[in-house]
N, C-alpha and C positions, 0 to 999 in steps of 0.2 A: 517310388517303386513301379517299375513297369512290367507288363505281363512277359516282355522279352527277357528282362533281367530275372525274373523268377525261373523261366524257362531254362536259362543258362545256368542259373544256380543248382536246379534240380537235374541238370544233364549228367552229373558227376556223381557216380556211387558213393565215393568219399564224403561228399557234401550231404547226400541223403543220410547217409549213416550218421553223421554229426546231428543233423535233426532229429533222427530217432533217439539219439542218446539224450539230448537236450531235452526232448518231451518228457523224460522222466525226472530230470533234475537241473538245475543250472551247475555249472562246473567251470573250472579255472582252465586256462589255455594248457596248462602242464598237465592237469588231469586228463584232458582229452588227447594231449600228445602221446600219454602212454598207451592208449588204446589202438594207436596206428603205427604201422612201421614205416612212418615217413619222416624226412627231415622237417624240423621246426618251421623253417621258412616256407617249405612246400603247403603245410598246415595254415601257416599265416594267409597264404595265398587263398585257400579255401575259406578262411574266416572272412577275408575280404569280399570275396563273391557273394557269399551269404549275407553280409551286412549291407553291401549295396543293395541287394534285392530286397532288403529290409526283412529278411526272415530270421535274422538273429541279432541280439543287442549286446554290446560290449560294455561293461562297466569296471573301471579301474577301482581296485580296492588294496589299498596300499602298494605293494609291489606286483600284484597279480592282477589279472585281466580275468573277469569272470564273465562267462557267456550265458545268455538265457535265450530260450525259444521266444520269438515275438508271435504269441499265438494269434493275435488280431490280424497281424499281416499275413500269416498261414491262412487264416479263415478267408481273408480277402483275396489271397492268391488263389485258393480253391475255387473260390466263386468265380473268380476271372478264367480260370481254366474252364469250368463248366459251362460258362457263357460263351467262350470261345468255341468250345465244342457243340454247342446248342442243347446241352443236357438240360432237362427240366422245362423246355419250351414245349408248348403244345404243336404238333405236327400240322401243317396246313391241310385243312380239309377235316381235322378231327373237331368233333364236337364236344 
């Protein structure tokens, strides 16, 4: 997971909403699809971007794919964003 992949994944409001939903509980692709007025192929593309960034994990269970939030990857991504922005660093000249 690179920081650019995370930024790309978070740049889309649909992907951010998927992450918000998965923060509450794991869900199947079908359950997630019911929440969005998008074609399943479009949602599959969003899932692919989120998986590539390491923000979600997909697990095949029978005939379904269950998605879950990869909490440790999200924490690492947030840390990377904060580091990129210099949040938490002491300002030069500060004591």
